[in-house]
C-alpha positions in Angstrom: 0.0 0.0 0.0 1.2 3.5 -0.7 0.9 6.1 2.0 0.1 9.8 1.5 -0.4 12.8 3.8 -3.9 13.4 5.0 -3.8 16.9 3.3 -3.8 15.1 -0.1 -7.2 13.7 0.7 -8.8 16.1 3.2 -9.4 19.8 3.6 -10.3 21.4 6.9 -13.9 22.8 6.7 -14.9 26.0 8.5 -18.5 26.2 7.3 -20.7 27.5 10.1 -24.4 27.2 10.9 -26.3 30.5 10.6 -29.2 29.3 12.8 -27.9 26.4 14.8 -31.1 24.4 14.0 -29.3 21.5 12.2 -29.0 18.1 13.9 -26.4 18.2 16.7 -23.8 15.4 16.4 -21.3 13.9 18.8 -18.2 11.8 18.4 -17.2 8.7 20.5 -14.2 6.4 20.3 -16.7 3.5 20.5 -19.5 4.5 18.2 -17.9 7.1 16.0 -20.2 9.9 14.8 -23.8 9.7 16.0 -26.7 12.0 16.7 -26.4 13.6 20.2 -30.2 13.0 20.7 -29.5 9.3 20.5 -26.8 9.4 23.3 -27.2 9.7 27.0 -25.0 12.8 27.4 -25.1 14.8 30.6 -22.6 17.5 29.6 -23.4 21.2 29.6 -25.4 22.3 26.6 -24.9 25.7 25.0 -27.9 28.1 24.8 -27.6 28.3 21.1 -25.8 26.2 18.4 -25.5 29.2 16.1 -21.9 29.3 14.7 -21.3 25.6 15.2 -19.5 23.8 12.4 -21.6 22.3 9.7 -21.0 18.6 8.9 -21.9 16.9 5.6 -22.0 13.1 4.8 -18.5 11.6 4.5 -16.9 14.4 6.5 -14.3 13.2 9.0 -14.8 14.7 12.5 -12.1 14.7 15.1 -12.6 15.7 18.7 -9.5 17.8 19.1 -9.4 17.2 22.9 -10.1 13.5 22.8 -8.3 12.3 19.7 -5.8 10.5 21.9 -8.7 8.3 22.9 -9.8 7.7 19.3 -12.8 10.0 19.5 -13.2 10.5 15.7 -15.1 9.1 12.8 -16.9 9.8 9.5 -20.4 11.2 9.5 -23.1 9.5 7.5 -25.4 12.5 7.6 -25.8 16.3 7.7 -25.6 18.1 11.0 -23.4 20.3 13.1 -20.7 19.9 15.7 -19.0 22.0 18.4 -16.6 24.7 17.0 -13.8 23.1 19.0 -13.9 19.9 16.8 -12.0 19.4 13.6 -14.1 18.9 10.5 -12.3 17.6 7.4 -14.0 17.2 4.0 -12.7 14.6 1.5 -11.2 16.0 -1.6 -10.3 12.8 -3.4 -12.0 9.5 -4.2 -9.1 7.3 -3.1 -10.6 6.4 0.3 -14.0 4.9 1.0 -15.7 6.8 3.9 -16.4 3.5 5.7 -12.7 2.6 5.5 -11.6 5.9 6.8 -14.1 5.5 9.7 -12.5 2.2 10.7 -8.9 3.4 10.1 -9.1 6.5 12.3 -10.3 4.5 15.3 -7.8 1.8 14.9 -5.1 1.4 17.5 -2.1 2.2 15.2 -3.8 5.4 14.0 -4.8 6.5 17.5 -1.2 5.9 18.7 0.1 8.1 15.8 -2.5 10.8 16.5 -1.5 10.7 20.2 2.2 11.1 19.2 1.4 14.1 17.1 -0.9 15.8 19.7 0.4 18.6 21.8 -0.2 19.4 25.5 1.5 19.5 28.9 -0.2 16.4 30.2 -1.5 13.2 28.7 -5.2 14.1 29.5 -4.7 17.6 28.0 -3.4 16.6 24.6 -4.8 18.3 21.5 -4.6 17.1 17.9 -4.6 20.3 15.9 -5.5 20.5 12.2 -1.9 21.0 10.9 -0.8 17.8 12.8 -3.6 15.7 11.4 -3.2 16.9 7.9 0.5 16.1 8.1 -0.2 12.5 9.1 0.5 9.8 6.5 -2.5 7.6 5.7 -2.4 4.1 4.2 -4.1 4.1 0.8 -5.0 0.6 -0.2 -6.5 0.0 -3.7 -10.3 0.6 -3.7 -10.8 -3.1 -4.4 -8.9 -4.1 -1.2 -10.8 -1.5 0.8 -14.0 -3.1 -0.3 -12.7 -6.5 0.6 -11.7 -5.4 4.1 -15.1 -3.7 4.7 -16.9 -6.8 3.4 -14.9 -9.1 5.7 -15.5 -6.9 8.7 -19.2 -6.8 7.9 -19.3 -10.6 7.9 -17.4 -10.9 11.2 -19.6 -8.2 12.8 -22.8 -9.9 11.7 -21.4 -13.2 13.1 -20.6 -11.6 16.4 -24.0 -9.9 16.6 -25.7 -13.3 16.0 -23.6 -14.9 18.8 -24.4 -12.0 21.2 -28.1 -12.5 20.4 -27.9 -16.3 21.0 -26.0 -15.7 24.3 -28.7 -13.2 25.4 -31.5 -15.8 24.6 -29.6 -18.5 26.5 -29.1 -16.2 29.5 -32.9 -15.4 29.5 -33.8 -19.1 29.3 -31.4 -20.0 32.2 -32.8 -17.2 34.3 -36.3 -18.5 33.6 -35.2 -22.1 34.4 -33.6 -20.9 37.7 -36.7 -19.0 38.7 -38.9 -22.1 37.9 -36.5 -24.3 40.0 -36.7 -21.9 43.0 -40.5 -21.8 42.8 -40.7 -25.6 42.5 -38.4 -26.1 45.5 -40.3 -23.5 47.7 -43.7 -25.0 46.8 -42.5 -28.6 47.5 -42.9 -29.8 43.9 -39.3 -31.2 44.1 -37.3 -32.6 46.9 -34.1 -30.6 46.9 -32.2 -33.2 48.9 -32.6 -35.8 46.1 -33.3 -33.8 43.0 -29.6 -33.2 42.2 -28.9 -36.9 42.2 -31.4 -37.8 39.5 -30.0 -39.6 36.6 -27.1 -41.0 38.5 
């Protein structure tokens, strides 16, 4: 894979909301970019979102203050974000947005972002635009990006199915446990001999 600086593929966006009425977005190292209304956020809310940065689909958003934790991702919709965040619009077609979303939250990328961040303490590090735009990004051929995304999708679906099966099994075991307790309390089974059945 070749590698190129981020500035080849992204430009910092400074478009601002005139009304602040667009959908407010947030960024997490776990879920990437999501609607703030869908998150349980207890942080201080500004009186107005006027002047917040506008976000378009496929824009990369980086939480300048939490980049060292991997708080970045690609937006799938229009909205707005705090002015303290970095918003970077793609200027090439060499990277699939979904691939960028996975890449920027990967451990190697976060480690490099942390190395390039500035601050007097680890919890006060900031990843400024010039530092991000100077980072070198891996640029796989588009076909390989699609293959990677497809493989991750298959694995994610498999893991989701296993989680669902585990949840069902847990519910059944809880139900069985409750039935056993009820049967023991009401005398339907003899607890002193029940465990020896089948021996």
